C-alpha positions, 0 to 999 in steps of 0.5 A: 499499499505505501508503495502505490501511495508513493508511486502516486505522489511521485507521479503527481509531483513529476506531472505539477512539475511538467506543467509548471515548468512548461508554462513558464515557456509557453503561459498556457495557465491563466493567472489573475492580476497580481497584487502589486507587490506580487507584480513588482517581484516577478518583474525584478525575477523577469528582467533577470532574462536567465533565471525563470527559463532556467528554472523552467527547464530545472522543474521540466526536467525534474519533473520528467525524472519523477514521471520515468522513475529514473535517478528519482533520488537525484531529482528530488536533491535538485527539487530542494532549492526549487521548492525552497524558493517557491515557498519563500517567494510565496511566504514574503510577496503572495501569502494567500497563494501559499498552498500549492507551494507548500503541497510541492514542498511537503511532497518533496521532503516525504518523497525524499524522506522515503529515500532516505537509504539512498543518502546513508552514504552521503549523510554518514560521518567519516570515522 
């Protein structure tokens, strides 16, 4: 049962990442009018031409890796700074929209914890 839950959550996270990563290029998800501070912060990110495309590529690739069920542990580690940044952005500029960000972060942490045996060699101190 636990493996089925993990499978469903991994696929859900992968689909979300592919969808929102690809949206950074295609802009196919309609967005409402953001609050002025959100628009200013997002405008700053857009002014630095490489940040949003880089995040979009990484989100899409991590999502595809999760869907392919190959290198899942690596993909989850790569996703940590992105999920942190999404949560931090929403905490600072858009607390009302933090639900999806927290969902991604919680899924990321949960799935990392299910793979913790893969990190034993890295997390064990040298004797």
